[in-house]
Structures are given as structure tokens and as C-alpha cells.
PLY file of the C-alpha trace (Angstrom):
ply
format ascii 1.0
element vertex 90
property float x
property float y
property float z
element edge 89
property int vertex1
property int vertex2
end_header
120.65 45.77 39.36
117.78 48.21 38.86
118.08 51.19 36.57
118.45 54.53 38.33
115.55 56.93 37.80
116.21 60.51 38.96
112.46 61.15 38.89
110.09 58.30 39.62
107.27 57.95 37.10
104.10 59.78 38.01
101.07 57.54 38.18
97.85 59.00 36.82
94.65 57.28 37.87
92.22 55.88 35.32
89.43 58.38 36.17
91.82 61.32 35.63
92.92 59.85 32.29
89.27 59.43 31.27
88.46 63.06 32.16
91.50 64.32 30.26
90.51 62.26 27.22
86.90 63.50 27.38
88.02 67.13 27.62
90.41 66.66 24.72
87.68 65.16 22.54
85.23 67.92 23.53
87.72 70.67 22.68
88.48 69.04 19.33
84.77 68.81 18.47
84.18 72.44 19.44
87.17 73.56 17.39
85.95 71.68 14.33
82.38 73.00 14.66
83.51 76.60 15.00
83.15 78.30 11.61
86.28 80.41 11.95
88.74 81.23 14.71
88.17 84.41 16.66
90.68 87.05 15.68
91.35 90.07 17.85
90.44 93.37 16.28
92.55 96.52 16.58
91.46 98.76 19.40
91.18 95.91 21.87
93.24 96.04 25.05
95.91 93.39 25.65
97.30 92.86 29.16
100.76 91.31 29.51
101.52 89.94 32.97
105.18 89.91 34.02
105.47 88.16 37.39
109.22 88.57 37.82
109.71 92.32 37.66
110.41 95.07 35.16
113.91 93.81 34.34
112.43 90.89 32.45
109.76 93.09 30.90
112.41 94.66 28.65
112.32 91.45 26.63
108.63 92.18 25.90
109.36 95.47 24.14
109.44 94.00 20.60
106.10 92.27 21.20
104.58 95.47 22.60
105.88 97.46 19.61
104.34 95.06 17.09
101.02 95.00 18.92
100.88 98.79 19.13
101.81 99.09 15.43
98.78 96.91 14.64
96.44 99.18 16.64
96.18 97.34 19.96
96.24 99.03 23.35
98.88 97.26 25.48
99.17 97.32 29.28
102.16 95.66 30.97
101.65 94.64 34.61
104.79 93.79 36.55
105.77 93.23 40.14
107.60 96.28 41.48
111.27 95.78 42.31
112.16 96.69 45.88
115.58 97.14 47.39
114.96 94.13 49.68
114.21 91.89 46.69
117.49 92.96 45.11
119.33 92.02 48.31
120.23 95.59 49.16
119.53 97.35 52.45
117.07 100.15 52.43
0 1
1 2
2 3
3 4
4 5
5 6
6 7
7 8
8 9
9 10
10 11
11 12
12 13
13 14
14 15
15 16
16 17
17 18
18 19
19 20
20 21
21 22
22 23
23 24
24 25
25 26
26 27
27 28
28 29
29 30
30 31
31 32
32 33
33 34
34 35
35 36
36 37
37 38
38 39
39 40
40 41
41 42
42 43
43 44
44 45
45 46
46 47
47 48
48 49
49 50
50 51
51 52
52 53
53 54
54 55
55 56
56 57
57 58
58 59
59 60
60 61
61 62
62 63
63 64
64 65
65 66
66 67
67 68
68 69
69 70
70 71
71 72
72 73
73 74
74 75
75 76
76 77
77 78
78 79
79 80
80 81
81 82
82 83
83 84
84 85
85 86
86 87
87 88
88 89
């Protein structure tokens, strides 16, 4: 009897594996050669994208508060909630 697999294994071709390996090695080399990591400086603008609507954006308030306390300008972009999306007529 064969074992039951709810999700069959995904086969990745050899060329795709080679490209992924090459990109991984290239990113590692670039990271090592970089003298120091880029750090954002206060005054820069940070855009937070919230694709699900403003209800979920409330969970971002602590992050926004910390960023603003450190001198960053924060813009939150969210999808507007409509009555139809909430399942209500109107």
C-alpha cells in the first residue's frame, strides 16, 4: 500500500535549480563585498501597503508609531472597504 500524500511533491527542473543556486551565490558574494549594510536615515518616507483593508491596518499602528518616533514619514495605503465587500446592501 502506498503512503497517502495530501500534496504531491513539486518537481523543480535542473535548469531552475541551477539558476536559483547561481542567484543565491551572487547575492551572498554581493553581501560579503558590501562594506556596510544600508541603513535608512530619518526623514525618509516609508510606504506600508495593506491589501486587505483598513481593519487589518489597525495592527500596524505600533509599527507606525515607532517609525514616526524615529523621524520617518509613514504613509499607509489600504484598499477602501465598501458596503458590497462587507456583504451589506448599499
